[in-house]
All heavy atoms as a GROMACS GRO file, in nm:
protein
  603
    1MET      N    1  16.159   6.455  10.576
    1MET     CA    2  16.091   6.446  10.450
    1MET      C    3  16.005   6.568  10.427
    1MET      O    4  15.932   6.609  10.514
    1MET     CB    5  15.998   6.326  10.452
    1MET     CG    6  16.057   6.200  10.414
    1MET     SD    7  15.926   6.085  10.391
    1MET     CE    8  15.999   5.997  10.267
    2LYS      N    9  16.014   6.612  10.309
    2LYS     CA   10  15.936   6.730  10.271
    2LYS      C   11  15.820   6.686  10.184
    2LYS      O   12  15.839   6.614  10.087
    2LYS     CB   13  16.028   6.826  10.194
    2LYS     CG   14  15.961   6.955  10.163
    2LYS     CD   15  16.061   7.049  10.099
    2LYS     CE   16  15.996   7.179  10.067
    2LYS     NZ   17  16.080   7.271  10.001
    3GLU      N   18  15.700   6.731  10.221
    3GLU     CA   19  15.582   6.695  10.143
    3GLU      C   20  15.564   6.793  10.029
    3GLU      O   21  15.586   6.912  10.044
    3GLU     CB   22  15.458   6.698  10.232
    3GLU     CG   23  15.452   6.588  10.332
    3GLU     CD   24  15.322   6.589  10.409
    3GLU    OE1   25  15.220   6.634  10.354
    3GLU    OE2   26  15.325   6.547  10.524
    4GLU      N   27  15.527   6.742   9.917
    4GLU     CA   28  15.501   6.828   9.803
    4GLU      C   29  15.353   6.862   9.798
    4GLU      O   30  15.268   6.777   9.820
    4GLU     CB   31  15.541   6.757   9.673
    4GLU     CG   32  15.689   6.744   9.658
    4GLU     CD   33  15.726   6.687   9.524
    4GLU    OE1   34  15.649   6.705   9.427
    4GLU    OE2   35  15.830   6.623   9.515
    5THR      N   36  15.327   6.986   9.767
    5THR     CA   37  15.189   7.029   9.753
    5THR      C   38  15.159   7.041   9.605
    5THR      O   39  15.232   7.107   9.532
    5THR     CB   40  15.167   7.167   9.821
    5THR    OG1   41  15.212   7.155   9.956
    5THR    CG2   42  15.024   7.208   9.816
    6ARG      N   43  15.058   6.976   9.564
    6ARG     CA   44  15.018   6.984   9.425
    6ARG      C   45  14.885   7.058   9.414
    6ARG      O   46  14.795   7.038   9.494
    6ARG     CB   47  14.998   6.845   9.367
    6ARG     CG   48  15.122   6.769   9.351
    6ARG     CD   49  15.091   6.644   9.278
    6ARG     NE   50  15.207   6.556   9.275
    6ARG     CZ   51  15.206   6.436   9.226
    6ARG    NH1   52  15.094   6.387   9.175
    6ARG    NH2   53  15.313   6.363   9.224
    7LEU      N   54  14.880   7.140   9.315
    7LEU     CA   55  14.755   7.207   9.287
    7LEU      C   56  14.676   7.122   9.190
    7LEU      O   57  14.727   7.079   9.087
    7LEU     CB   58  14.779   7.344   9.225
    7LEU     CG   59  14.848   7.447   9.314
    7LEU    CD1   60  14.873   7.573   9.236
    7LEU    CD2   61  14.763   7.476   9.435
    8VAL      N   62  14.554   7.099   9.224
    8VAL     CA   63  14.469   7.020   9.138
    8VAL      C   64  14.363   7.113   9.083
    8VAL      O   65  14.289   7.177   9.157
    8VAL     CB   66  14.402   6.904   9.215
    8VAL    CG1   67  14.309   6.826   9.124
    8VAL    CG2   68  14.509   6.815   9.276
    9VAL      N   69  14.356   7.123   8.954
    9VAL     CA   70  14.258   7.210   8.889
    9VAL      C   71  14.151   7.121   8.829
    9VAL      O   72  14.181   7.032   8.751
    9VAL     CB   73  14.325   7.296   8.779
    9VAL    CG1   74  14.221   7.381   8.710
    9VAL    CG2   75  14.436   7.379   8.840
   10LYS      N   76  14.032   7.144   8.870
   10LYS     CA   77  13.921   7.067   8.816
   10LYS      C   78  13.840   7.158   8.724
   10LYS      O   79  13.808   7.270   8.760
   10LYS     CB   80  13.830   7.017   8.927
   10LYS     CG   81  13.891   6.910   9.012
   10LYS     CD   82  13.789   6.860   9.112
   10LYS     CE   83  13.848   6.751   9.199
   10LYS     NZ   84  13.752   6.702   9.298
   11GLU      N   85  13.809   7.109   8.612
   11GLU     CA   86  13.723   7.183   8.522
   11GLU      C   87  13.581   7.134   8.543
   11GLU      O   88  13.555   7.015   8.541
   11GLU     CB   89  13.764   7.160   8.376
   11GLU     CG   90  13.894   7.228   8.341
   11GLU     CD   91  13.923   7.219   8.192
   11GLU    OE1   92  13.827   7.208   8.114
   11GLU    OE2   93  14.040   7.222   8.157
   12GLU      N   94  13.495   7.230   8.565
   12GLU     CA   95  13.355   7.196   8.583
   12GLU      C   96  13.276   7.253   8.467
   12GLU      O   97  13.300   7.364   8.422
   12GLU     CB   98  13.302   7.254   8.714
   12GLU     CG   99  13.361   7.192   8.836
   12GLU     CD  100  13.302   7.250   8.963
   12GLU    OE1  101  13.196   7.314   8.956
   12GLU    OE2  102  13.364   7.232   9.068
   13GLN      N  103  13.183   7.178   8.422
   13GLN     CA  104  13.096   7.228   8.317
   13GLN      C  105  12.966   7.273   8.382
   13GLN      O  106  12.904   7.198   8.457
   13GLN     CB  107  13.067   7.119   8.213
   13GLN     CG  108  13.187   7.085   8.130
   13GLN     CD  109  13.151   6.985   8.021
   13GLN    OE1  110  13.047   6.922   8.027
   13GLN    NE2  111  13.239   6.973   7.925
   14LYS      N  112  12.931   7.394   8.352
   14LYS     CA  113  12.806   7.448   8.406
   14LYS      C  114  12.711   7.471   8.290
   14LYS      O  115  12.751   7.524   8.186
   14LYS     CB  116  12.830   7.580   8.478
   14LYS     CG  117  12.910   7.564   8.605
   14LYS     CD  118  12.922   7.696   8.676
   14LYS     CE  119  13.003   7.680   8.804
   14LYS     NZ  120  13.015   7.806   8.875
   15THR      N  121  12.592   7.430   8.309
   15THR     CA  122  12.491   7.452   8.207
   15THR      C  123  12.437   7.594   8.226
   15THR      O  124  12.388   7.629   8.333
   15THR     CB  125  12.376   7.351   8.222
   15THR    OG1  126  12.433   7.220   8.220
   15THR    CG2  127  12.276   7.366   8.111
   16VAL      N  128  12.450   7.673   8.123
   16VAL     CA  129  12.402   7.810   8.129
   16VAL      C  130  12.278   7.820   8.041
   16VAL      O  131  12.284   7.793   7.921
   16VAL     CB  132  12.510   7.909   8.080
   16VAL    CG1  133  12.457   8.051   8.085
   16VAL    CG2  134  12.636   7.895   8.164
   17ALA      N  135  12.170   7.853   8.101
   17ALA     CA  136  12.045   7.866   8.026
   17ALA      C  137  12.043   8.005   7.963
   17ALA      O  138  12.065   8.106   8.028
   17ALA     CB  139  11.926   7.849   8.119
   18LYS      N  140  12.020   8.007   7.835
   18LYS     CA  141  12.015   8.135   7.764
   18LYS      C  142  11.878   8.197   7.788
   18LYS      O  143  11.776   8.134   7.765
   18LYS     CB  144  12.037   8.114   7.614
   18LYS     CG  145  12.042   8.242   7.537
   18LYS     CD  146  12.069   8.218   7.391
   18LYS     CE  147  12.069   8.348   7.316
   18LYS     NZ  148  12.085   8.330   7.173
   19GLN      N  149  11.882   8.315   7.837
   19GLN     CA  150  11.756   8.384   7.864
   19GLN      C  151  11.708   8.451   7.738
   19GLN      O  152  11.785   8.512   7.665
   19GLN     CB  153  11.775   8.489   7.973
   19GLN     CG  154  11.808   8.430   8.108
   19GLN     CD  155  11.824   8.539   8.213
   19GLN    OE1  156  11.824   8.656   8.181
   19GLN    NE2  157  11.837   8.499   8.337
   20GLU      N  158  11.580   8.436   7.714
   20GLU     CA  159  11.523   8.502   7.598
   20GLU      C  160  11.505   8.649   7.629
   20GLU      O  161  11.461   8.686   7.736
   20GLU     CB  162  11.387   8.440   7.564
   20GLU     CG  163  11.396   8.299   7.515
   20GLU     CD  164  11.258   8.245   7.476
   20GLU    OE1  165  11.171   8.326   7.442
   20GLU    OE2  166  11.240   8.124   7.484
   21GLU      N  167  11.542   8.730   7.533
   21GLU     CA  168  11.524   8.874   7.552
   21GLU      C  169  11.382   8.910   7.514
   21GLU      O  170  11.335   8.875   7.407
   21GLU     CB  171  11.624   8.951   7.465
   21GLU     CG  172  11.767   8.933   7.508
   21GLU     CD  173  11.862   9.017   7.426
   21GLU    OE1  174  11.817   9.120   7.371
   21GLU    OE2  175  11.978   8.980   7.416
   22LYS      N  176  11.318   8.977   7.604
   22LYS     CA  177  11.181   9.020   7.578
   22LYS      C  178  11.180   9.173   7.574
   22LYS      O  179  11.240   9.238   7.658
   22LYS     CB  180  11.087   8.972   7.688
   22LYS     CG  181  11.071   8.822   7.691
   22LYS     CD  182  10.974   8.781   7.799
   22LYS     CE  183  10.959   8.630   7.803
   22LYS     NZ  184  10.866   8.588   7.908
   23THR      N  185  11.111   9.223   7.476
   23THR     CA  186  11.098   9.367   7.466
   23THR      C  187  10.990   9.412   7.563
   23THR      O  188  10.880   9.360   7.564
   23THR     CB  189  11.058   9.409   7.322
   23THR    OG1  190  11.156   9.356   7.233
   23THR    CG2  191  11.052   9.558   7.309
   24VAL      N  192  11.027   9.504   7.645
   24VAL     CA  193  10.933   9.558   7.742
   24VAL      C  194  10.898   9.700   7.700
   24VAL      O  195  10.986   9.783   7.682
   24VAL     CB  196  10.994   9.558   7.885
   24VAL    CG1  197  10.897   9.620   7.984
   24VAL    CG2  198  11.031   9.418   7.926
   25GLU      N  199  10.771   9.721   7.684
   25GLU     CA  200  10.727   9.855   7.648
   25GLU      C  201  10.680   9.926   7.773
   25GLU      O  202  10.602   9.872   7.850
   25GLU     CB  203  10.614   9.848   7.546
   25GLU     CG  204  10.656   9.790   7.413
   25GLU     CD  205  10.541   9.788   7.314
   25GLU    OE1  206  10.447   9.868   7.330
   25GLU    OE2  207  10.547   9.707   7.222
   26ASN      N  208  10.731  10.045   7.790
   26ASN     CA  209  10.685  10.125   7.904
   26ASN      C  210  10.561  10.200   7.861
   26ASN      O  211  10.564  10.279   7.767
   26ASN     CB  212  10.793  10.225   7.947
   26ASN     CG  213  10.911  10.155   8.010
   26ASN    OD1  214  10.896  10.052   8.071
   26ASN    ND2  215  11.028  10.211   7.995
   27VAL      N  216  10.454  10.174   7.929
   27VAL     CA  217  10.328  10.239   7.897
   27VAL      C  218  10.294  10.332   8.012
   27VAL      O  219  10.288  10.290   8.127
   27VAL     CB  220  10.215  10.135   7.878
   27VAL    CG1  221  10.084  10.205   7.849
   27VAL    CG2  222  10.252  10.039   7.767
   28VAL      N  223  10.276  10.455   7.978
   28VAL     CA  224  10.240  10.554   8.079
   28VAL      C  225  10.094  10.592   8.056
   28VAL      O  226  10.059  10.638   7.948
   28VAL     CB  227  10.330  10.680   8.070
   28VAL    CG1  228  10.287  10.782   8.173
   28VAL    CG2  229  10.475  10.642   8.090
   29LYS      N  230  10.015  10.569   8.156
   29LYS     CA  231   9.874  10.601   8.144
   29LYS      C  232   9.852  10.736   8.212
   29LYS      O  233   9.878  10.752   8.330
   29LYS     CB  234   9.790  10.493   8.211
   29LYS     CG  235   9.642  10.514   8.193
   29LYS     CD  236   9.564  10.398   8.254
   29LYS     CE  237   9.416  10.421   8.235
   29LYS     NZ  238   9.337  10.314   8.297
   30VAL      N  239   9.807  10.829   8.133
   30VAL     CA  240   9.783  10.962   8.186
   30VAL      C  241   9.633  10.986   8.186
   30VAL      O  242   9.568  10.976   8.083
   30VAL     CB  243   9.854  11.070   8.100
   30VAL    CG1  244   9.822  11.208   8.153
   30VAL    CG2  245  10.003  11.046   8.098
   31GLU      N  246   9.583  11.010   8.301
   31GLU     CA  247   9.442  11.040   8.311
   31GLU      C  248   9.426  11.190   8.324
   31GLU      O  249   9.490  11.254   8.406
   31GLU     CB  250   9.381  10.970   8.433
   31GLU     CG  251   9.381  10.820   8.421
   31GLU     CD  252   9.318  10.754   8.542
   31GLU    OE1  253   9.252  10.825   8.621
   31GLU    OE2  254   9.336  10.633   8.557
   32ALA      N  255   9.342  11.243   8.242
   32ALA     CA  256   9.318  11.386   8.246
   32ALA      C  257   9.224  11.415   8.363
   32ALA      O  258   9.104  11.392   8.355
   32ALA     CB  259   9.257  11.434   8.115
   33ALA      N  260   9.283  11.460   8.469
   33ALA     CA  261   9.203  11.494   8.587
   33ALA      C  262   9.154  11.636   8.569
   33ALA      O  263   9.233  11.729   8.557
   33ALA     CB  264   9.287  11.480   8.713
   34GLU      N  265   9.026  11.649   8.565
   34GLU     CA  266   8.969  11.781   8.546
   34GLU      C  267   8.976  11.857   8.677
   34GLU      O  268   8.930  11.810   8.782
   34GLU     CB  269   8.823  11.768   8.500
   34GLU     CG  270   8.766  11.898   8.452
   34GLU     CD  271   8.629  11.878   8.390
   34GLU    OE1  272   8.611  11.782   8.315
   34GLU    OE2  273   8.540  11.961   8.420
   35LYS      N  274   9.038  11.974   8.671
   35LYS     CA  275   9.051  12.055   8.792
   35LYS      C  276   8.918  12.123   8.821
   35LYS      O  277   8.851  12.170   8.731
   35LYS     CB  278   9.158  12.162   8.773
   35LYS     CG  279   9.298  12.111   8.776
   35LYS     CD  280   9.394  12.228   8.773
   35LYS     CE  281   9.537  12.182   8.786
   35LYS     NZ  282   9.629  12.296   8.788
   36ALA      N  283   8.886  12.124   8.947
   36ALA     CA  284   8.763  12.191   8.989
   36ALA      C  285   8.793  12.338   9.016
   36ALA      O  286   8.902  12.374   9.061
   36ALA     CB  287   8.709  12.125   9.115
   37PHE      N  288   8.697  12.421   8.983
   37PHE     CA  289   8.712  12.563   9.010
   37PHE      C  290   8.720  12.582   9.160
   37PHE      O  291   8.638  12.530   9.235
   37PHE     CB  292   8.592  12.639   8.952
   37PHE     CG  293   8.612  12.787   8.944
   37PHE    CD1  294   8.681  12.843   8.838
   37PHE    CD2  295   8.563  12.870   9.043
   37PHE    CE1  296   8.700  12.979   8.830
   37PHE    CE2  297   8.582  13.007   9.035
   37PHE     CZ  298   8.651  13.062   8.929
   38PRO      N  299   8.824  12.651   9.208
   38PRO     CA  300   8.842  12.664   9.354
   38PRO      C  301   8.738  12.754   9.419
   38PRO      O  302   8.679  12.841   9.355
   38PRO     CB  303   8.982  12.726   9.366
   38PRO     CG  304   9.000  12.802   9.239
   38PRO     CD  305   8.927  12.722   9.134
   39ALA      N  306   8.716  12.731   9.547
   39ALA     CA  307   8.629  12.819   9.624
   39ALA      C  308   8.702  12.952   9.641
   39ALA      O  309   8.818  12.956   9.678
   39ALA     CB  310   8.598  12.758   9.760
   40LEU      N  311   8.634  13.059   9.608
   40LEU     CA  312   8.696  13.191   9.615
   40LEU      C  313   8.671  13.256   9.750
   40LEU      O  314   8.567  13.232   9.813
   40LEU     CB  315   8.641  13.280   9.503
   40LEU     CG  316   8.667  13.230   9.361
   40LEU    CD1  317   8.602  13.323   9.259
   40LEU    CD2  318   8.815  13.217   9.333
   41PRO      N  319   8.766  13.337   9.795
   41PRO     CA  320   8.748  13.405   9.924
   41PRO      C  321   8.637  13.510   9.916
   41PRO      O  322   8.602  13.558   9.808
   41PRO     CB  323   8.884  13.471   9.950
   41PRO     CG  324   8.946  13.484   9.816
   41PRO     CD  325   8.894  13.371   9.732
   42THR      N  326   8.584  13.543  10.030
   42THR     CA  327   8.477  13.643  10.038
   42THR      C  328   8.537  13.784  10.039
   42THR      O  329   8.634  13.812  10.109
   42THR     CB  330   8.395  13.622  10.167
   42THR    OG1  331   8.344  13.489  10.165
   42THR    CG2  332   8.282  13.721  10.176
   43ILE      N  333   8.477  13.871   9.960
   43ILE     CA  334   8.517  14.012   9.954
   43ILE      C  335   8.393  14.094   9.990
   43ILE      O  336   8.286  14.071   9.935
   43ILE     CB  337   8.564  14.052   9.811
   43ILE    CG1  338   8.681  13.967   9.767
   43ILE    CG2  339   8.596  14.200   9.804
   43ILE    CD1  340   8.811  13.997   9.834
   44HIS      N  341   8.409  14.187  10.082
   44HIS     CA  342   8.296  14.273  10.122
   44HIS      C  343   8.316  14.414  10.066
   44HIS      O  344   8.426  14.468  10.066
   44HIS     CB  345   8.285  14.280  10.274
   44HIS     CG  346   8.254  14.147  10.336
   44HIS    ND1  347   8.127  14.095  10.339
   44HIS    CD2  348   8.334  14.056  10.398
   44HIS    CE1  349   8.130  13.976  10.398
   44HIS    NE2  350   8.255  13.951  10.435
   45PHE      N  351   8.206  14.468  10.017
   45PHE     CA  352   8.207  14.607   9.970
   45PHE      C  353   8.176  14.697  10.089
   45PHE      O  354   8.116  14.654  10.188
   45PHE     CB  355   8.098  14.628   9.863
   45PHE     CG  356   8.127  14.555   9.734
   45PHE    CD1  357   8.092  14.422   9.717
   45PHE    CD2  358   8.191  14.621   9.630
   45PHE    CE1  359   8.118  14.356   9.600
   45PHE    CE2  360   8.218  14.555   9.511
   45PHE     CZ  361   8.181  14.422   9.496
   46LYS      N  362   8.218  14.822  10.074
   46LYS     CA  363   8.178  14.919  10.176
   46LYS      C  364   8.027  14.935  10.166
   46LYS      O  365   7.969  14.928  10.057
   46LYS     CB  366   8.247  15.054  10.152
   46LYS     CG  367   8.395  15.048  10.180
   46LYS     CD  368   8.459  15.184  10.164
   46LYS     CE  369   8.608  15.173  10.193
   46LYS     NZ  370   8.676  15.302  10.183
   47ARG      N  371   7.963  14.957  10.281
   47ARG     CA  372   7.818  14.968  10.284
   47ARG      C  373   7.768  15.079  10.191
   47ARG      O  374   7.825  15.186  10.186
   47ARG     CB  375   7.771  14.995  10.427
   47ARG     CG  376   7.620  14.984  10.445
   47ARG     CD  377   7.580  14.996  10.591
   47ARG     NE  378   7.634  14.889  10.674
   47ARG     CZ  379   7.579  14.769  10.690
   47ARG    NH1  380   7.471  14.738  10.625
   47ARG    NH2  381   7.634  14.680  10.769
   48ASN      N  382   7.665  15.044  10.113
   48ASN     CA  383   7.603  15.136  10.017
   48ASN      C  384   7.703  15.189   9.915
   48ASN      O  385   7.695  15.304   9.873
   48ASN     CB  386   7.533  15.254  10.088
   48ASN     CG  387   7.420  15.209  10.177
   48ASN    OD1  388   7.347  15.115  10.141
   48ASN    ND2  389   7.404  15.272  10.292
   49SER      N  390   7.799  15.104   9.876
   49SER     CA  391   7.901  15.147   9.781
   49SER      C  392   7.945  15.028   9.694
   49SER      O  393   7.925  14.913   9.731
   49SER     CB  394   8.022  15.201   9.859
   49SER     OG  395   8.127  15.232   9.770
   50ALA      N  396   8.002  15.058   9.579
   50ALA     CA  397   8.058  14.956   9.491
   50ALA      C  398   8.211  14.957   9.499
   50ALA      O  399   8.277  14.905   9.411
   50ALA     CB  400   8.012  14.981   9.348
   51VAL      N  401   8.265  15.015   9.607
   51VAL     CA  402   8.409  15.028   9.624
   51VAL      C  403   8.460  14.915   9.714
   51VAL      O  404   8.406  14.891   9.822
   51VAL     CB  405   8.444  15.166   9.686
   51VAL    CG1  406   8.594  15.178   9.708
   51VAL    CG2  407   8.395  15.278   9.596
   52ILE      N  408   8.566  14.850   9.667
   52ILE     CA  409   8.630  14.744   9.746
   52ILE      C  410   8.754  14.802   9.811
   52ILE      O  411   8.830  14.876   9.747
   52ILE     CB  412   8.670  14.626   9.657
   52ILE    CG1  413   8.547  14.564   9.592
   52ILE    CG2  414   8.746  14.520   9.737
   52ILE    CD1  415   8.580  14.456   9.491
   53ASP      N  416   8.778  14.770   9.936
   53ASP     CA  417   8.899  14.814  10.005
   53ASP      C  418   9.016  14.730   9.952
   53ASP      O  419   9.038  14.618   9.996
   53ASP     CB  420   8.883  14.796  10.157
   53ASP     CG  421   8.997  14.855  10.237
   53ASP    OD1  422   9.104  14.886  10.177
   53ASP    OD2  423   8.981  14.869  10.359
   54MET      N  424   9.090  14.784   9.856
   54MET     CA  425   9.196  14.713   9.786
   54MET      C  426   9.312  14.674   9.878
   54MET      O  427   9.375  14.572   9.857
   54MET     CB  428   9.249  14.797   9.670
   54MET     CG  429   9.144  14.835   9.567
   54MET     SD  430   9.108  14.706   9.452
   54MET     CE  431   9.252  14.712   9.351
   55ILE      N  432   9.339  14.753   9.977
   55ILE     CA  433   9.449  14.725  10.068
   55ILE      C  434   9.409  14.612  10.164
   55ILE      O  435   9.484  14.517  10.184
   55ILE     CB  436   9.492  14.851  10.145
   55ILE    CG1  437   9.548  14.954  10.046
   55ILE    CG2  438   9.595  14.818  10.252
   55ILE    CD1  439   9.573  15.090  10.105
   56ARG      N  440   9.291  14.622  10.220
   56ARG     CA  441   9.244  14.521  10.315
   56ARG      C  442   9.229  14.384  10.249
   56ARG      O  443   9.258  14.282  10.311
   56ARG     CB  444   9.110  14.566  10.374
   56ARG     CG  445   9.055  14.468  10.472
   56ARG     CD  446   8.928  14.520  10.535
   56ARG     NE  447   8.871  14.420  10.625
   56ARG     CZ  448   8.751  14.430  10.677
   56ARG    NH1  449   8.675  14.534  10.649
   56ARG    NH2  450   8.707  14.336  10.757
   57TYR      N  451   9.183  14.380  10.125
   57TYR     CA  452   9.156  14.254  10.056
   57TYR      C  453   9.260  14.221   9.950
   57TYR      O  454   9.233  14.147   9.856
   57TYR     CB  455   9.017  14.258   9.993
   57TYR     CG  456   8.905  14.261  10.095
   57TYR    CD1  457   8.829  14.375  10.115
   57TYR    CD2  458   8.878  14.148  10.171
   57TYR    CE1  459   8.726  14.377  10.208
   57TYR    CE2  460   8.775  14.149  10.265
   57TYR     CZ  461   8.700  14.264  10.282
   57TYR     OH  462   8.600  14.265  10.376
   58ALA      N  463   9.381  14.271   9.964
   58ALA     CA  464   9.486  14.249   9.863
   58ALA      C  465   9.513  14.099   9.842
   58ALA      O  466   9.522  14.052   9.727
   58ALA     CB  467   9.614  14.320   9.903
   59ASN      N  468   9.527  14.020   9.948
   59ASN     CA  469   9.554  13.876   9.935
   59ASN      C  470   9.436  13.804   9.869
   59ASN      O  471   9.456  13.720   9.781
   59ASN     CB  472   9.582  13.812  10.072
   59ASN     CG  473   9.716  13.856  10.128
   59ASN    OD1  474   9.808  13.888  10.053
   59ASN    ND2  475   9.726  13.856  10.259
   60GLU      N  476   9.316  13.836   9.913
   60GLU     CA  477   9.198  13.771   9.857
   60GLU      C  478   9.182  13.804   9.708
   60GLU      O  479   9.153  13.716   9.627
   60GLU     CB  480   9.072  13.815   9.934
   60GLU     CG  481   9.063  13.759  10.074
   60GLU     CD  482   9.136  13.842  10.178
   60GLU    OE1  483   9.216  13.932  10.142
   60GLU    OE2  484   9.114  13.816  10.298
   61LEU      N  485   9.203  13.930   9.673
   61LEU     CA  486   9.192  13.971   9.533
   61LEU      C  487   9.298  13.902   9.447
   61LEU      O  488   9.271  13.862   9.334
   61LEU     CB  489   9.202  14.124   9.521
   61LEU     CG  490   9.083  14.201   9.578
   61LEU    CD1  491   9.115  14.350   9.584
   61LEU    CD2  492   8.959  14.176   9.495
   62SER      N  493   9.417  13.887   9.502
   62SER     CA  494   9.524  13.818   9.430
   62SER      C  495   9.486  13.673   9.402
   62SER      O  496   9.508  13.622   9.292
   62SER     CB  497   9.653  13.825   9.511
   62SER     OG  498   9.755  13.754   9.447
   63ARG      N  499   9.428  13.606   9.502
   63ARG     CA  500   9.384  13.467   9.483
   63ARG      C  501   9.274  13.456   9.379
   63ARG      O  502   9.271  13.363   9.298
   63ARG     CB  503   9.338  13.408   9.616
   63ARG     CG  504   9.457  13.381   9.709
   63ARG     CD  505   9.422  13.335   9.848
   63ARG     NE  506   9.312  13.241   9.857
   63ARG     CZ  507   9.235  13.228   9.965
   63ARG    NH1  508   9.259  13.301  10.072
   63ARG    NH2  509   9.138  13.140   9.968
   64ILE      N  510   9.184  13.552   9.377
   64ILE     CA  511   9.076  13.552   9.279
   64ILE      C  512   9.131  13.573   9.139
   64ILE      O  513   9.092  13.504   9.044
   64ILE     CB  514   8.971  13.662   9.313
   64ILE    CG1  515   8.897  13.622   9.442
   64ILE    CG2  516   8.873  13.682   9.198
   64ILE    CD1  517   8.808  13.731   9.498
   65VAL      N  518   9.225  13.664   9.124
   65VAL     CA  519   9.287  13.690   8.993
   65VAL      C  520   9.358  13.564   8.942
   65VAL      O  521   9.344  13.527   8.824
   65VAL     CB  522   9.384  13.810   9.000
   65VAL    CG1  523   9.468  13.820   8.874
   65VAL    CG2  524   9.306  13.940   9.023
   66GLU      N  525   9.433  13.496   9.029
   66GLU     CA  526   9.503  13.374   8.988
   66GLU      C  527   9.404  13.266   8.945
   66GLU      O  528   9.428  13.194   8.848
   66GLU     CB  529   9.594  13.323   9.101
   66GLU     CG  530   9.713  13.413   9.128
   66GLU     CD  531   9.800  13.436   9.005
   66GLU    OE1  532   9.830  13.340   8.934
   66GLU    OE2  533   9.837  13.553   8.981
   67ALA      N  534   9.293  13.252   9.017
   67ALA     CA  535   9.192  13.152   8.981
   67ALA      C  536   9.130  13.185   8.846
   67ALA      O  537   9.108  13.096   8.763
   67ALA     CB  538   9.084  13.144   9.089
   68LEU      N  539   9.104  13.312   8.821
   68LEU     CA  540   9.045  13.352   8.693
   68LEU      C  541   9.143  13.334   8.578
   68LEU      O  542   9.103  13.301   8.466
   68LEU     CB  543   8.996  13.497   8.700
   68LEU     CG  544   8.878  13.521   8.795
   68LEU    CD1  545   8.845  13.670   8.803
   68LEU    CD2  546   8.756  13.442   8.750
   69LYS      N  547   9.272  13.349   8.603
   69LYS     CA  548   9.371  13.324   8.500
   69LYS      C  549   9.379  13.175   8.468
   69LYS      O  550   9.396  13.136   8.352
   69LYS     CB  551   9.510  13.373   8.545
   69LYS     CG  552   9.527  13.523   8.539
   69LYS     CD  553   9.667  13.559   8.586
   69LYS     CE  554   9.689  13.708   8.586
   69LYS     NZ  555   9.823  13.743   8.637
   70GLU      N  556   9.367  13.091   8.571
   70GLU     CA  557   9.375  12.947   8.552
   70GLU      C  558   9.249  12.892   8.484
   70GLU      O  559   9.255  12.796   8.409
   70GLU     CB  560   9.394  12.878   8.688
   70GLU     CG  561   9.424  12.732   8.676
   70GLU     CD  562   9.458  12.667   8.811
   70GLU    OE1  563   9.484  12.740   8.908
   70GLU    OE2  564   9.460  12.545   8.815
   71PHE      N  565   9.135  12.955   8.510
   71PHE     CA  566   9.007  12.914   8.451
   71PHE      C  567   8.945  13.033   8.378
   71PHE      O  568   8.848  13.092   8.425
   71PHE     CB  569   8.910  12.867   8.561
   71PHE     CG  570   8.958  12.747   8.637
   71PHE    CD1  571   9.035  12.760   8.752
   71PHE    CD2  572   8.928  12.619   8.592
   71PHE    CE1  573   9.079  12.649   8.822
   71PHE    CE2  574   8.970  12.507   8.661
   71PHE     CZ  575   9.046  12.522   8.775
   72PRO      N  576   8.999  13.069   8.263
   72PRO     CA  577   8.952  13.190   8.195
   72PRO      C  578   8.806  13.181   8.147
   72PRO      O  579   8.743  13.283   8.127
   72PRO     CB  580   9.047  13.204   8.075
   72PRO     CG  581   9.104  13.069   8.056
   72PRO     CD  582   9.104  13.003   8.190
   73GLY      N  583   8.751  13.060   8.134
   73GLY     CA  584   8.613  13.047   8.088
   73GLY      C  585   8.513  13.051   8.200
   73GLY      O  586   8.392  13.043   8.179
   74GLY      N  587   8.559  13.062   8.324
   74GLY     CA  588   8.470  13.062   8.438
   74GLY      C  589   8.427  12.922   8.473
   74GLY      O  590   8.480  12.824   8.424
   75GLU      N  591   8.330  12.910   8.559
   75GLU     CA  592   8.280  12.778   8.601
   75GLU      C  593   8.194  12.717   8.492
   75GLU      O  594   8.113  12.783   8.431
   75GLU     CB  595   8.195  12.790   8.728
   75GLU     CG  596   8.276  12.787   8.854
   75GLU     CD  597   8.187  12.779   8.974
   75GLU    OE1  598   8.147  12.668   9.011
   75GLU    OE2  599   8.159  12.883   9.032
   76GLY      N  600   8.214  12.584   8.474
   76GLY     CA  601   8.130  12.505   8.383
   76GLY      C  602   8.136  12.557   8.249
   76GLY      O  603   8.089  12.562   8.152
   0.00000   0.00000   0.00000
C-alpha cells in the first residue's frame, strides 16, 4: 500500500497594527564656543638690541603670526 501525502494549507489571519507616522525633526544645537587666545611662545631679543634672531626663532614667529591671523583684534 502506498500512502498519499496531502499538503494542507492553513490560512492564518494576523492582526497588523498600523503604525502612525510621526514627523521627526532633526535639531542641531550649535554652541558658539569662544576660542581663547593661545599662549604665545617666548622670543628673546639680542642684548641691548631690538633685533630678533629670525632663523633661531622661525618656528616661534610662525606660531605667533598664525595666532595673530586667527585673532586679528588681539586679546579681549
